[in-house]
Each structure stands twice: as structure tokens, then as C-alpha cells.
N, C-alpha and C positions, 0 to 999 in steps of 0.2 A: 346694668353697668357694674363694673367691679374694679377694684384696685388690684392689679396683678402684681404678685410679690414672689420672691424666692428666698429661701433661708440663707443666711450668711454662713460661711464656713465656721465651724466651732473654734478654730484657731483665731480667726478675726474677732470673734465674740470674746474669747478669753483675754485677748490683748486689750480690748476695750475695757474689760473689767479688771485690769491689772491692779488698780489701786483700790478695788472694792473687795473687802473681805466678806461682807454680808450683802446679799442681793435679794430684791423683791421682784418677782416675775409677774408681768401683766400681758395677757393675751387678748385677742379680739374675737368676738363671737360672730362676726360677719364675714368680711372678705377673706381674711387669713384662715378662718375656720373652714370656709368652703374650699379653699385651695390647699388645705392641709399644710400650711406653712406657719401657723401661729394660733391654733385653737387649743382646746384643753389638752388633747393628746400630745401636741408638740410642746406645750408649756411643761407638762409633766416629764416628757422625755428630756428636755433641757435641764429641768430640776435635777434629774438623776445624773446627767453628765457633769453638771457644775459641781454637784456634791462630790462626785468622784474626783474632780479636779481640785478639791479642797475648799470650795466656797461654801459659806453658810447661807442657807435659803431662809430668809426671814418670813416668807409667805408668798402666796400667789393668788391671782384672780383672773377671770376672763370677763372683761367688760362686754356687754352685748354689742355695742357699737363704739369702739374706742375713739372715733373721730367726732363723736357727738358730745353735747353738753352733759350727758349722763356721766362722762368721765370724772367730772368734778365731784359728783356725789358718791361715785364708786370709790374714789380715793379717800374721801372723808370717812367712809364706812370702815376703812382698814387703816386709819391714821396711825394707830399704835404700832402695827407691824411694819408699816412703811417707814416710820421714824426710826425703827430699829435697824433699818438697812442703810448701807452706804450709797447705794444707787439702785435704779430701777431698770430692769431689762424688759424691753417692750417688743412683743411679736406682732405688732400691727403695722399698717402702712405708715409712711413717713408723717402723714397728717395726724395720725393717732399718737405718734411719738411727740409731735409738737403740742398736742392737746395735753398729754400727760405732763410734759415739761412746763406748760402754762400753769397747771394747778398744783404742782408738787415742787418742793424746795430741794429735791434731790436730783442728781444728774440722771437724765433719761437716755438710755443706750438702746439703739435699734438692733434687733436681732434678725431683721429681714431687710432685703433690698426691694424698694418699690420700683417696678418696671414701667408700668403704663396704666392708663385707664382704658378699659376695653369691654367687649361684649362676650357673652357666653354662647358657644355653639357646640353643645354636647360636652365633650371632654376638652375642647379647645377654647382658648381665650385669645381674642384678637384685638389689637389696638384699633380704635375707630376714629379718634380725634386727638390731634396734637395741641389743640387749643391755641392755634397760631395767631388768632386775632384777625385773619384775612381770609375768610371762607371763600373757596372757589367752586363749591359744589354746583352752583348755578350753571356753569359751563363745562362740567365734567360728568354730567349725568348722575349726580348724587354719589359718585365714587371719589373718595379723597385720595389724590395722588401723593400727598404728604405722608400719609400713614400706610397706604397700600403699596407704594413704590419704595423699595429700599434706598433709592437715590433721591427720593423726594422731587422728582422732575415735574416741572410745570408746563413744559413745552413739548409734550408727546414722548414716545418711547425712545430709548437709547438704541445704539446700534447692536446691542447684545441680545435683544429679545429673539427667541428661537421657537418658531411654531407656537407662538402665544404664551411661551413660558419665560420666566425671569432668569437672567444669566447669574444673578447673585444667588438665587435659590430655585433651581430647575423644577422643584416640586410645586412651586407656586405659579399661578397665572400672572402674566404681565399685567400690571395695573392699567397701562394705557391701551392694551388690547381689550380689556374689559370695558374701559371708558368708550372706546371706539364702537364696540358692539352695542353698548347701551344707547349711545347717541344715534347710531344707525337705526336701532329699533324705534326710537322716538322721532325719527325724521329730523334730527338736528345736527347732522354731520357738518353743517356749515360753521358751527361754532369752532371747529378745529382749524378753520382757515384764518381765524382772527388771531392776531398777535397779542399775547397777554403780557402784562407788565411783569418784571422780575418779582420774586417773592420779597415782601416787605418784612424783614426780620425785626424791624422796630415797631411793628403794629401793636405789640404788647410790650410795654416797658416793665421790666422786673424790678421789684415784686409787683405783680398786677394788683390793681385796685379799681373798684367800680363803685361810684357814688350814685345812688338812685334818687336822691332828693336834692 
């Protein structure tokens, strides 16, 4: 599993740093390093661009896993340089930014957009779960229509599917065609004859919280 991210435009980043004369850069050695959106190479490239834009770089680091508890200790190890900065520019997923903000008394600015949690398939990363709180995989053959169908349909294919392809993106297989074939293979097509309740958008109240004791 991986947090899929994309780099923000430099213009947006510089706007966020408008009131920051001195910046400390923080990268992540896990997801954004894998995706080349916020590892060492990207942090150093940002350093050069920001310096060219007139910003002073107080220092930089790449935390092995920015969303982990190690963030606290990594920040403590560079406390002097961080205190010399007006803000922190973070090239990790949104959770990593929140971690940095939790342990630092400086503004934490995201340099990337977090897109989704997904799986790796070669050079492709695909969303696999929207964490909707109302799992329907029992009657869809283990294929999630919320993430696999651009329209998130729960009651079978729309009228736009064509030869098993999606009308929103003709390069992709229609999620409900895949569900039909999977259930047919399993001998469970009768599940498609049952009317399913509408999606419960209140299944997970935001912010989510789980108490285990």
C-alpha cells in the first residue's frame, strides 16, 4: 500500500511561502521517495528553485517515514536549524505534514497533494479502498465499485458502458462488467438480482475515530 501523491505547482508553493523568508525542507523516505514526488532528489531540486526565488534555506532532511513517530526525534535532531526557519516545507503525504505540525512550533506547508491510498502494479498505482465504512465486497465479488467505477455506482453498470469499457475512461474496464464476470465465475450471479440499499455516506463520521477498549 502507498500514499499516492503529486507535486504541487511551484507557483502554489511559493504563494504558501510568501511570508516565509527562511525555509526548512523536509522530505519522506517512503511513499514520496518511491513516487519521485518528495524524496532526496526532489527536496534538493526544490531547494535550488526556492533559492533562485530569493528564499533562504535553513536546512533540509529526509525522514525515513514522515508519518511515523520517528518524525518527533528527527525534528529534535535538527532543532537549531529548524528554529532558524520561518516555516517548514514538507514533501510527504498529508499525514506526514500533520505529524510535522504536531511536533514543531513552525508552520508546516505541504509541497505535494495527497491523491489516494492505493496498490502498486508495476509503474501504475491504483486506488483500492475509499475507506467508506460500509464495505460491499461480499456481494461484488471482491471488486470495489466505489473505487473501481468513476461514478461509484452500487446498482450495476450505467448506460454508458461499451463492450466492457468505461465511458468515462474507455481505456479502463467497466467495474460492473468485471464484477459480473467474477460472480459468474463463482456461480453467484444471483447476488446481482438482490436490491441493495443506497450508499450510507454517514457510515464514517469525520473525523473518524475508533476506540478499541
